[in-house]
C-alpha positions as CSV (number, residue, x, y, z in Angstrom):
1,M,0.0,0.0,0.0
2,N,1.4,3.4,-1.0
3,V,0.8,6.5,1.0
4,T,2.2,10.0,0.5
5,L,4.0,12.2,3.0
6,R,2.0,15.4,3.3
7,K,2.4,18.8,4.9
8,I,0.1,19.0,8.0
9,G,0.5,22.4,9.7
10,N,4.1,22.9,10.6
11,S,4.8,19.1,10.5
12,E,4.6,16.4,7.9
13,G,2.5,13.2,8.2
14,V,0.9,10.3,6.5
15,I,-2.8,9.9,6.0
16,L,-3.8,6.3,6.6
17,P,-6.7,4.9,4.4
18,K,-10.0,4.3,6.2
19,E,-10.1,0.6,5.2
20,L,-6.7,0.1,7.0
21,L,-8.0,2.0,10.1
22,D,-11.2,-0.1,10.2
23,R,-9.3,-3.3,9.7
24,H,-7.0,-2.6,12.7
25,N,-9.7,-0.9,14.8
26,L,-7.8,2.4,14.9
27,H,-9.4,5.8,15.6
28,A,-8.3,9.4,15.8
29,G,-6.4,10.0,19.0
30,D,-5.1,6.4,19.3
31,T,-1.3,6.2,20.1
32,L,1.0,4.3,17.7
33,L,4.6,3.2,18.3
34,L,7.0,4.0,15.5
35,I,9.7,1.4,15.1
36,E,12.7,2.0,12.9
37,E,14.4,-1.2,11.7
38,G,17.2,-0.5,9.2
39,N,15.5,1.1,6.2
40,E,12.0,0.1,7.4
41,L,9.5,2.1,9.5
42,K,6.8,0.1,11.3
43,L,3.7,1.4,13.2
44,R,2.3,-0.6,16.0
45,P,-0.7,0.3,18.1
46,I,-0.1,0.9,21.8
47,S,-2.9,-0.3,24.1
48,E,-3.0,2.0,27.1
49,D,-4.8,-0.2,29.6
50,P,-4.8,1.9,32.8
51,E,-4.7,-1.3,35.0
52,A,-1.7,-2.7,33.2
53,F,0.1,0.7,33.4
54,E,-0.6,0.9,37.2
55,K,0.7,-2.7,37.7
56,K,3.9,-1.8,35.8
57,M,4.3,1.4,38.0
58,Q,3.8,-0.6,41.2
59,I,6.6,-3.1,40.1
60,A,8.9,-0.1,39.3
61,R,8.2,1.5,42.7
62,E,8.9,-1.8,44.5
63,R,12.2,-2.3,42.6
64,M,13.2,1.4,43.2
65,K,12.6,1.0,46.9
66,K,14.4,-2.4,47.1
67,Y,17.5,-1.1,45.3
68,E,17.4,2.5,46.5
69,T,20.9,2.4,48.0
70,A,22.5,1.0,44.8
71,Y,20.7,3.6,42.7
72,R,22.0,6.4,45.0
73,V,25.6,5.1,44.6
74,L,25.2,4.9,40.8
75,A,23.7,8.4,40.6
76,K,26.9,9.9,42.0
């Protein structure tokens, strides 16, 4: 599928065809991850599940507390 890079305000962007958006259940405002692999660009939807995010943050807080001393030494 070919798409054209277009001027959008002060930026440039790609307009994705409606059929593609429908097939992947994408809507305006959805967040996509742009992955650069060599000469290829890939877009991947990011599902922002609030519960999953909070679970990840809880794990991060636990690890930060557990290794607080090591982090302080490394930060010097």
